[in-house]
N, C-alpha and C positions, 0 to 999 in steps of 0.2 A: 489412463488418467493416475492409477496409482504410481507409474513411474515418474510422473510430474511431482505428485506428493513426496516421493521418496527422495527425488533429486533436490526439492526445496528444503526437506528436513536435513539433508546431508551438508547443503551449502550452509543452513543455519548454524549447525552443529560446528562445522568446520570453522565458522566465523566466530565462534565461541559463545553462542546462544544454544541453551541446552534445556531450559525450564521456561515454558510458556504453558498458559491455561487453553488458548485457542489459537488456531491458524487459520485465517480466512483467505481463501483462494477463490477466484471468480470460476462459477462452474460454467463449463464449456458450454452446456446448451442455454445458458442465461441470454435472454435478449437486451439485457442492459449493456449500455457502454461501460468501459472501464471506469469513466469519471463517475457516472451513475452508481456503480457497483461500489466503489470507494466512499462516495458519500452516505450511501445505505448501510455500509458497513461500519462507518464511524457513528453515525447515528444510532445504530443498534447498540454499540458499546456505550454510548453515552446514555441511552435509555435504561441500560443494566446498571446504572449507577456510577460508572466510572468517568473520569475526567481526562480528557486527552490534553497533556501538558506540552507535546512536541510532535509535530507533523513534519516528516522529513521526505523530499521526493526529488525527482529529476525530470520532472514534466509539469508544464503549466497546471495541466488538469489535476494534479496532486495537490495544487494550492486553491482549487475552487471549491468554496464552501468546506474549507479544511477542518472547522468545527474544532480547532486546538487553540492553545493559548497562545502558541509560538509555531508559525510555520516556516520552514527554511526550504528553498530551492537550490539544489546543487546543480552545479555545471555539469553537463553530460555532452560532450562533443559528438556524439552519435545523433543527437537530436537538434543540434544547432544547424542553422541553415546559413549560407553565405550570402552576402547582400550583392556580390558581384555577379 
């Protein structure tokens, strides 16, 4: 698991993000779905007194119960399905 954390931190820094207070990663042993984990994590952030002003994701589950002022669904061709 530390390799996953290290890879995530490396990717964030490469993208220009170097200062954060917390990094939330779904524990491997968690029985929650990804959508449940994301919702619970957003709820925890709000309960700590923060406001989520923008939620960005590339999956419909990212938008469910977003708990943000604005949610933006980004296109991702890897998740789209052909209708033919």
